Biopython code that builds the backbone (N, CA, C, O; Angstrom):
import numpy as np
from Bio.PDB.StructureBuilder import StructureBuilder

atoms = [
    (1, "MET", "N", (3.048, 15.033, 23.147)),
    (1, "MET", "CA", (2.457, 13.723, 22.989)),
    (1, "MET", "C", (3.536, 12.766, 22.484)),
    (1, "MET", "O", (4.305, 13.099, 21.584)),
    (2, "GLN", "N", (3.580, 11.579, 23.075)),
    (2, "GLN", "CA", (4.530, 10.545, 22.655)),
    (2, "GLN", "C", (3.761, 9.450, 21.921)),
    (2, "GLN", "O", (2.829, 8.858, 22.465)),
    (3, "LEU", "N", (4.160, 9.193, 20.689)),
    (3, "LEU", "CA", (3.511, 8.146, 19.901)),
    (3, "LEU", "C", (4.228, 6.824, 20.103)),
    (3, "LEU", "O", (5.406, 6.798, 20.461)),
    (4, "GLY", "N", (3.523, 5.731, 19.875)),
    (4, "GLY", "CA", (4.121, 4.401, 19.971)),
    (4, "GLY", "C", (4.959, 4.093, 18.739)),
    (4, "GLY", "O", (5.236, 4.966, 17.916)),
    (5, "ALA", "N", (5.348, 2.852, 18.635)),
    (5, "ALA", "CA", (6.166, 2.414, 17.503)),
    (5, "ALA", "C", (5.381, 2.524, 16.202)),
    (5, "ALA", "O", (4.176, 2.274, 16.169)),
    (6, "PHE", "N", (6.063, 2.894, 15.151)),
    (6, "PHE", "CA", (5.474, 2.973, 13.818)),
    (6, "PHE", "C", (6.117, 1.905, 12.962)),
    (6, "PHE", "O", (7.342, 1.784, 12.940)),
    (7, "SER", "N", (5.318, 1.135, 12.262)),
    (7, "SER", "CA", (5.880, 0.128, 11.364)),
    (7, "SER", "C", (5.045, 0.032, 10.097)),
    (7, "SER", "O", (3.869, 0.395, 10.080)),
    (8, "ILE", "N", (5.663, -0.455, 9.056)),
    (8, "ILE", "CA", (4.998, -0.722, 7.784)),
    (8, "ILE", "C", (5.173, -2.200, 7.505)),
    (8, "ILE", "O", (6.294, -2.707, 7.539)),
    (9, "SER", "N", (4.091, -2.894, 7.232)),
    (9, "SER", "CA", (4.159, -4.326, 6.909)),
    (9, "SER", "C", (4.043, -4.502, 5.401)),
    (9, "SER", "O", (3.143, -3.950, 4.768)),
    (10, "LEU", "N", (4.951, -5.269, 4.840)),
    (10, "LEU", "CA", (4.975, -5.524, 3.402)),
    (10, "LEU", "C", (4.718, -6.997, 3.139)),
    (10, "LEU", "O", (5.293, -7.854, 3.811)),
    (11, "THR", "N", (3.871, -7.301, 2.182)),
    (11, "THR", "CA", (3.671, -8.673, 1.750)),
    (11, "THR", "C", (4.700, -8.974, 0.667)),
    (11, "THR", "O", (4.841, -8.207, -0.286)),
    (12, "VAL", "N", (5.419, -10.085, 0.805)),
    (12, "VAL", "CA", (6.463, -10.458, -0.148)),
    (12, "VAL", "C", (6.205, -11.870, -0.671)),
    (12, "VAL", "O", (5.547, -12.670, -0.007)),
    (13, "LYS", "N", (6.720, -12.174, -1.854)),
    (13, "LYS", "CA", (6.568, -13.510, -2.431)),
    (13, "LYS", "C", (7.557, -14.498, -1.847)),
    (13, "LYS", "O", (7.238, -15.678, -1.699)),
    (14, "ASP", "N", (8.763, -14.031, -1.508)),
    (14, "ASP", "CA", (9.824, -14.919, -1.029)),
    (14, "ASP", "C", (10.433, -14.319, 0.235)),
    (14, "ASP", "O", (11.214, -13.370, 0.158)),
    (15, "ILE", "N", (10.082, -14.863, 1.388)),
    (15, "ILE", "CA", (10.520, -14.302, 2.667)),
    (15, "ILE", "C", (12.037, -14.412, 2.841)),
    (15, "ILE", "O", (12.654, -13.517, 3.420)),
    (16, "ALA", "N", (12.643, -15.490, 2.352)),
    (16, "ALA", "CA", (14.098, -15.649, 2.462)),
    (16, "ALA", "C", (14.825, -14.607, 1.610)),
    (16, "ALA", "O", (15.824, -14.038, 2.049)),
    (17, "ALA", "N", (14.338, -14.360, 0.416)),
    (17, "ALA", "CA", (14.941, -13.338, -0.453)),
    (17, "ALA", "C", (14.773, -11.955, 0.171)),
    (17, "ALA", "O", (15.677, -11.123, 0.094)),
    (18, "SER", "N", (13.626, -11.711, 0.784)),
    (18, "SER", "CA", (13.388, -10.440, 1.458)),
    (18, "SER", "C", (14.365, -10.252, 2.621)),
    (18, "SER", "O", (14.927, -9.171, 2.797)),
    (19, "ALA", "N", (14.563, -11.308, 3.413)),
    (19, "ALA", "CA", (15.502, -11.247, 4.538)),
    (19, "ALA", "C", (16.913, -10.946, 4.036)),
    (19, "ALA", "O", (17.610, -10.110, 4.612)),
    (20, "ALA", "N", (17.334, -11.615, 2.977)),
    (20, "ALA", "CA", (18.675, -11.392, 2.417)),
    (20, "ALA", "C", (18.826, -9.958, 1.912)),
    (20, "ALA", "O", (19.871, -9.335, 2.101)),
    (21, "PHE", "N", (17.795, -9.446, 1.279)),
    (21, "PHE", "CA", (17.823, -8.079, 0.757)),
    (21, "PHE", "C", (18.033, -7.072, 1.887)),
    (21, "PHE", "O", (18.898, -6.201, 1.790)),
    (22, "TYR", "N", (17.250, -7.190, 2.950)),
    (22, "TYR", "CA", (17.354, -6.227, 4.045)),
    (22, "TYR", "C", (18.644, -6.390, 4.844)),
    (22, "TYR", "O", (19.162, -5.413, 5.384)),
    (23, "GLU", "N", (19.164, -7.602, 4.925)),
    (23, "GLU", "CA", (20.469, -7.798, 5.575)),
    (23, "GLU", "C", (21.565, -7.058, 4.810)),
    (23, "GLU", "O", (22.474, -6.495, 5.419)),
    (24, "LYS", "N", (21.484, -7.057, 3.476)),
    (24, "LYS", "CA", (22.457, -6.314, 2.665)),
    (24, "LYS", "C", (22.373, -4.814, 2.907)),
    (24, "LYS", "O", (23.355, -4.095, 2.721)),
    (25, "LEU", "N", (21.200, -4.341, 3.322)),
    (25, "LEU", "CA", (21.023, -2.924, 3.619)),
    (25, "LEU", "C", (21.402, -2.575, 5.063)),
    (25, "LEU", "O", (21.311, -1.416, 5.468)),
    (26, "GLY", "N", (21.826, -3.583, 5.837)),
    (26, "GLY", "CA", (22.259, -3.321, 7.202)),
    (26, "GLY", "C", (21.232, -3.614, 8.275)),
    (26, "GLY", "O", (21.473, -3.331, 9.448)),
    (27, "PHE", "N", (20.088, -4.178, 7.900)),
    (27, "PHE", "CA", (19.075, -4.545, 8.880)),
    (27, "PHE", "C", (19.501, -5.835, 9.581)),
    (27, "PHE", "O", (20.238, -6.642, 9.016)),
    (28, "ILE", "N", (19.037, -6.019, 10.803)),
    (28, "ILE", "CA", (19.245, -7.270, 11.523)),
    (28, "ILE", "C", (17.883, -7.846, 11.889)),
    (28, "ILE", "O", (16.905, -7.105, 11.980)),
    (29, "SER", "N", (17.808, -9.142, 12.098)),
    (29, "SER", "CA", (16.546, -9.779, 12.462)),
    (29, "SER", "C", (16.196, -9.404, 13.893)),
    (29, "SER", "O", (16.981, -9.636, 14.812)),
    (30, "PHE", "N", (15.020, -8.827, 14.079)),
    (30, "PHE", "CA", (14.565, -8.348, 15.373)),
    (30, "PHE", "C", (13.502, -9.266, 15.967)),
    (30, "PHE", "O", (13.421, -9.428, 17.185)),
    (31, "GLY", "N", (12.699, -9.857, 15.109)),
    (31, "GLY", "CA", (11.618, -10.721, 15.567)),
    (31, "GLY", "C", (11.042, -11.505, 14.415)),
    (31, "GLY", "O", (11.430, -11.315, 13.262)),
    (32, "GLY", "N", (10.121, -12.379, 14.728)),
    (32, "GLY", "CA", (9.466, -13.177, 13.708)),
    (32, "GLY", "C", (10.048, -14.568, 13.614)),
    (32, "GLY", "O", (10.899, -14.969, 14.408)),
    (33, "ASP", "N", (9.569, -15.288, 12.626)),
    (33, "ASP", "CA", (9.985, -16.671, 12.419)),
    (33, "ASP", "C", (9.887, -16.973, 10.928)),
    (33, "ASP", "O", (8.795, -17.006, 10.362)),
    (34, "ILE", "N", (11.037, -17.191, 10.301)),
    (34, "ILE", "CA", (11.043, -17.446, 8.856)),
    (34, "ILE", "C", (10.248, -18.712, 8.508)),
    (34, "ILE", "O", (9.674, -18.796, 7.422)),
    (35, "ILE", "N", (10.208, -19.689, 9.409)),
    (35, "ILE", "CA", (9.418, -20.909, 9.192)),
    (35, "ILE", "C", (7.924, -20.583, 9.126)),
    (35, "ILE", "O", (7.179, -21.219, 8.380)),
    (36, "GLN", "N", (7.490, -19.593, 9.907)),
    (36, "GLN", "CA", (6.091, -19.161, 9.895)),
    (36, "GLN", "C", (5.840, -18.053, 8.876)),
    (36, "GLN", "O", (4.752, -17.479, 8.828)),
    (37, "ASN", "N", (6.854, -17.755, 8.062)),
    (37, "ASN", "CA", (6.754, -16.791, 6.954)),
    (37, "ASN", "C", (6.568, -15.347, 7.389)),
    (37, "ASN", "O", (5.856, -14.592, 6.728)),
    (38, "TRP", "N", (7.200, -14.946, 8.497)),
    (38, "TRP", "CA", (7.198, -13.527, 8.845)),
    (38, "TRP", "C", (8.465, -13.178, 9.612)),
    (38, "TRP", "O", (8.948, -13.956, 10.436)),
    (39, "LEU", "N", (8.987, -12.003, 9.327)),
    (39, "LEU", "CA", (10.194, -11.505, 9.972)),
    (39, "LEU", "C", (10.044, -10.016, 10.240)),
    (39, "LEU", "O", (9.289, -9.322, 9.560)),
    (40, "ILE", "N", (10.771, -9.537, 11.236)),
    (40, "ILE", "CA", (10.841, -8.110, 11.501)),
    (40, "ILE", "C", (12.319, -7.723, 11.521)),
    (40, "ILE", "O", (12.988, -7.863, 12.545)),
    (41, "PRO", "N", (12.823, -7.237, 10.389)),
    (41, "PRO", "CA", (14.182, -6.712, 10.386)),
    (41, "PRO", "C", (14.156, -5.290, 10.931)),
    (41, "PRO", "O", (13.145, -4.597, 10.818)),
    (42, "ARG", "N", (15.264, -4.856, 11.519)),
    (42, "ARG", "CA", (15.272, -3.491, 12.031)),
    (42, "ARG", "C", (16.648, -2.863, 11.907)),
    (42, "ARG", "O", (17.671, -3.543, 11.826)),
    (43, "THR", "N", (16.631, -1.559, 11.895)),
    (43, "THR", "CA", (17.822, -0.750, 12.073)),
    (43, "THR", "C", (17.620, -0.090, 13.431)),
    (43, "THR", "O", (16.928, -0.652, 14.280)),
    (44, "ALA", "N", (18.191, 1.063, 13.659)),
    (44, "ALA", "CA", (17.973, 1.743, 14.937)),
    (44, "ALA", "C", (16.482, 2.062, 15.129)),
    (44, "ALA", "O", (15.928, 1.764, 16.188)),
    (45, "ARG", "N", (15.845, 2.642, 14.159)),
    (45, "ARG", "CA", (14.414, 2.934, 14.104)),
    (45, "ARG", "C", (14.095, 3.339, 12.687)),
    (45, "ARG", "O", (15.016, 3.841, 12.042)),
    (46, "PRO", "N", (12.990, 3.201, 12.147)),
    (46, "PRO", "CA", (11.811, 2.476, 12.588)),
    (46, "PRO", "C", (11.916, 0.987, 12.297)),
    (46, "PRO", "O", (12.904, 0.530, 11.724)),
    (47, "LEU", "N", (10.903, 0.237, 12.688)),
    (47, "LEU", "CA", (10.825, -1.196, 12.394)),
    (47, "LEU", "C", (10.194, -1.402, 11.027)),
    (47, "LEU", "O", (9.415, -0.571, 10.562)),
    (48, "LEU", "N", (10.531, -2.504, 10.390)),
    (48, "LEU", "CA", (9.935, -2.874, 9.116)),
    (48, "LEU", "C", (9.547, -4.331, 9.199)),
    (48, "LEU", "O", (10.386, -5.174, 9.515)),
    (49, "ALA", "N", (8.300, -4.648, 8.923)),
    (49, "ALA", "CA", (7.840, -6.032, 8.963)),
    (49, "ALA", "C", (7.477, -6.496, 7.565)),
    (49, "ALA", "O", (6.933, -5.719, 6.779)),
    (50, "SER", "N", (7.766, -7.740, 7.243)),
    (50, "SER", "CA", (7.339, -8.308, 5.969)),
    (50, "SER", "C", (6.807, -9.706, 6.211)),
    (50, "SER", "O", (7.277, -10.424, 7.094)),
    (51, "SER", "N", (5.824, -10.078, 5.417)),
    (51, "SER", "CA", (5.222, -11.406, 5.556)),
    (51, "SER", "C", (4.896, -11.959, 4.186)),
    (51, "SER", "O", (4.765, -11.209, 3.219)),
    (52, "ARG", "N", (4.766, -13.274, 4.105)),
    (52, "ARG", "CA", (4.376, -13.904, 2.855)),
    (52, "ARG", "C", (2.902, -14.258, 2.950)),
    (52, "ARG", "O", (2.546, -15.436, 2.956)),
    (53, "GLY", "N", (2.067, -13.281, 3.023)),
    (53, "GLY", "CA", (0.640, -13.505, 3.148)),
    (53, "GLY", "C", (0.020, -12.518, 4.094)),
    (53, "GLY", "O", (0.623, -11.501, 4.438)),
    (54, "CYS", "N", (-1.170, -12.817, 4.507)),
    (54, "CYS", "CA", (-1.957, -11.906, 5.334)),
    (54, "CYS", "C", (-1.847, -12.305, 6.807)),
    (54, "CYS", "O", (-2.000, -13.477, 7.150)),
    (55, "LEU", "N", (-1.584, -11.338, 7.663)),
    (55, "LEU", "CA", (-1.563, -11.603, 9.097)),
    (55, "LEU", "C", (-3.002, -11.679, 9.614)),
    (55, "LEU", "O", (-3.878, -10.968, 9.121)),
    (56, "ARG", "N", (-3.243, -12.527, 10.591)),
    (56, "ARG", "CA", (-4.604, -12.769, 11.087)),
    (56, "ARG", "C", (-5.350, -11.492, 11.490)),
    (56, "ARG", "O", (-6.525, -11.337, 11.159)),
    (57, "ARG", "N", (-4.706, -10.610, 12.173)),
    (57, "ARG", "CA", (-5.382, -9.402, 12.669)),
    (57, "ARG", "C", (-5.717, -8.419, 11.568)),
    (57, "ARG", "O", (-6.566, -7.550, 11.770)),
    (58, "THR", "N", (-5.080, -8.523, 10.404)),
    (58, "THR", "CA", (-5.288, -7.526, 9.342)),
    (58, "THR", "C", (-6.090, -8.060, 8.172)),
    (58, "THR", "O", (-6.279, -7.336, 7.195)),
    (59, "CYS", "N", (-6.569, -9.290, 8.224)),
    (59, "CYS", "CA", (-7.336, -9.861, 7.102)),
    (59, "CYS", "C", (-8.823, -9.730, 7.334)),
    (59, "CYS", "O", (-9.619, -10.155, 6.496)),
]
sb = StructureBuilder()
sb.init_structure("model")
sb.init_model(0)
sb.init_chain("A")
sb.init_seg("    ")
for serial, (resi, resn, name, xyz) in enumerate(atoms, 1):
    if name == "N":
        sb.init_residue(resn, " ", resi, " ")
    sb.init_atom(name, np.array(xyz, "f"), 0.0, 1.0, " ", f" {name:<3s}", serial, name[0])
structure = sb.get_structure()
């Protein structure tokens, strides 16, 4: 059986600080929009998503 992508979404207080933190760990921006308060930094695998609030589908 092949599973799809696995990700963990984290709510953060400061999206810019979160982006800077993960960049220091070697992550690169994969998707999202910092203006809309969500980013998806990634390494090779897995993906990690963080947002400053609740995403519509999960609230």
